[in-house]
N, C-alpha and C positions, 0 to 999 in steps of 0.2 A: 416219304409221302406217309401221312398217318391216316390209317383207315379207322373211321369211326363206327360205333355200334349201329345195328340196323335202326331205321327210323320209323318203322311200321307202328302206328298207334301213338307216337310221341308228338306233342305240340311242336311246331317250329315257329320260332320267333325271330323276326328281323329287328336288329339293333341299330337305331340311328341316333348317333351322338352329336352334340353340338352345344352351343351357348343358348340358342333359342332367345336372342336378345334383340328383338322379340320373335316369338313364334309366328310363321305367317302361312299363307296358302300353299306355297310351294313345298313346305314340309309335309303338309297333309296330302297334297297330290302326289308326290314321289312316294309317300308311304303306301297309299292305297294302290298305286301302280305296281309297286314291289309285291304287295300282298297278291295281286292278281297273277303277275307274271311268274312268280316263284311258288305260288301255292302256300303262302304262309298263313298261319292262324291269326296272328297278330303283329304288331310292331310296338316295340318299346322306345320311347323318345327318352334318351339318357340325357338329361338336363346337367350340364357340367357345372360343379362348383366353381372351377376356374380352369381355362384352358392354357397350358403352358406356352402355347404358340400364339395366343392373343394378348393384347394388352388390356390391363385392368381398368384403365381409364374409359368411361363410357359404358361400363357393364352395370347393368341393373342388378339389384340384389336377387339371390337365387329364388326366394319365394315369389317375387315379382315375375321373374321368367317362367317359373312353374306355373303360375296362374294364367299367363298368357298362352302356354302350351296347352292347359286344360281347356282353355276357351276355344283354341283352334281345333283341338282333336275332336271336340263335341261328342258325338255318339259312335264315331268311327271305331273300328277294333284297334285303337291305339291306346297304349298305357303310358302315362307321363310319370317319369320316375326321376328323383334325384339320388339314387342308391349309391353313387359314388361318395356322397356325404357320409353315409353310414359305413361304407366299406372302407373308407380312408385311403382310396386309391386316387393317384393323380394322373397317371398314364394309362392310355387305352389298353396296353397289353396286360397290365395288372388287373384292370377292371374285368377284362374278358376271362381271365383265368379265374377270378373269384366268382363271376356269373355261373361259370360252368361247374365250379366246384359246389356252389350253393344250390343250383338248379340242375341236378343231374337228370331229371325227368323231362328235360325240355332240350331241343336242339336249336342252335343259334345261327344266324346268318349275319355278318357285318354289312351294313349298308353305308356307302359313302358316295359322295359327289365326285365327279371327275377333278374338281378343283382341290380336293383332299389327296386324290391319287397323285396329282402332280407334286405334292410335297410329302408324300407318305415316307420318303427315304429320310426325312428329317425327324421322324417319330421314333421314340425308344423302342428298340428291338423290334423294328417293323416287320421284319421276316417271320419272327414269332407270332406277330398278329395273323399272319396269312396261314401260319401252321395250325393255329387254334381252330379256325372255322372258316367256311367259305366266305368270299368277299363278293358282293355284288356292287358294281360301280355304276351310278346313274349319271348320264350326261348333264353337263352344266354348260350353258352359253359361254363362249369364249375360252374355255379351259381344255377343250379336247385335244388340241395340239400339244400343249404342255404336258398333258396327262400321258399320251402316246410317247413322247420324247423322254419321259421321267426315268431316272434310274430304278424306280420300283416297277415300272411297266416293263422295263428290259428284263427283270427277274421274273416278273408273273406272267408274261405272255405265254409262256410255255404250259401254264396250268389253265389256259382259258377253256371253258365249257359253256355250251349253250343253256339257256335257262330251262329248257325241257329237262335237261339231266337232272337239275335239282327239283323241279316241279313234280316229276314222275319218279322220284326217288325210291329205293328200297334202303340203300345205304350210301354214304358219300366218303370222299376222301378229301384231305386238305394237306397243301394248298389247293384252292380252287378259285378261279376268277370269272365271274359271270358279268358281261357288259349288258346293260339294260338301256334301250334307246326308245325315247318317245318325244312328243313335241316338247322342246325345252321351255322351261318356265323361267322367265328372267327375274322374278322376285328375289330380293335378298334383304337380309335383316339391316345392313349397312344403309341401302337406300331408303327403307322404311324409317330408320332413325333420323336421317337427314330430312326426311320429309315432315316428320312429327317428333321433334326432339322431346317432347313431354309424354311420349306414349305410355311411360311406366305408370303415370298417375291414373290411368285407366284401369290398373290391375292392382289396386289395393284391397284389403279385406281380411278376413280371419286367415290364419295359417292354413294353407292348402295341404291336403293329404296326399301322401305318395301312393300312387295306383299300384305300386308293386309291394313295397314294404308296409304299407297302410300306417306309417307313421306321419305325424305332422312336421311340416317344414316351417321353422319360425322365421319371422322377419328379424333383421339386425337389431330392432330395438329391444328384444327380449326374448327368453326361451319359451317354448310351448310344451305342454305336456302331451304325451303320445295317447 
């Protein structure tokens, strides 16, 4: 078990990764809930250039997905970033290591839905993800039973902590698993795409700016200068 440095005075950031294809109200709702329950300063939405566990077919361009995330985040304490594009990382474990190296003045918490916990054992070096930073798991309708029965949960359950331990922190250790429960939100990107196959047409425009790195994210049609 790795003990991290004292947290006093350091901003604490929740990391929510995903395709955001498109972003929707459930993403915002769980982020605001995590901020409140864990005492986070903000949440970063890590819009993935490409998820190795998801098909490419039906995936909107990165800039389009970032625009949808920016629109959904609004003025909430949420920063939309496609930093994996700049880091050159494809797997979560590599992204988290790079973020901790690049931003030593912050502490991070990995946020994930119960649907992802159910398949976490399929992720590259998933135990190392847990060793990097605390994991907060958020309930998802229909996935709790699979999450509880998953190989990852069998390993992680010994590291369970109540949310108050992180919220009232002085220092932490990892692995740590915090289970967050609130009224489940059934919205999903898959259902939104089925209901509105042309959703991406609403999110065209100039290249969006990454809220963490401040670089422009170009559309596939051509490059954009920073």
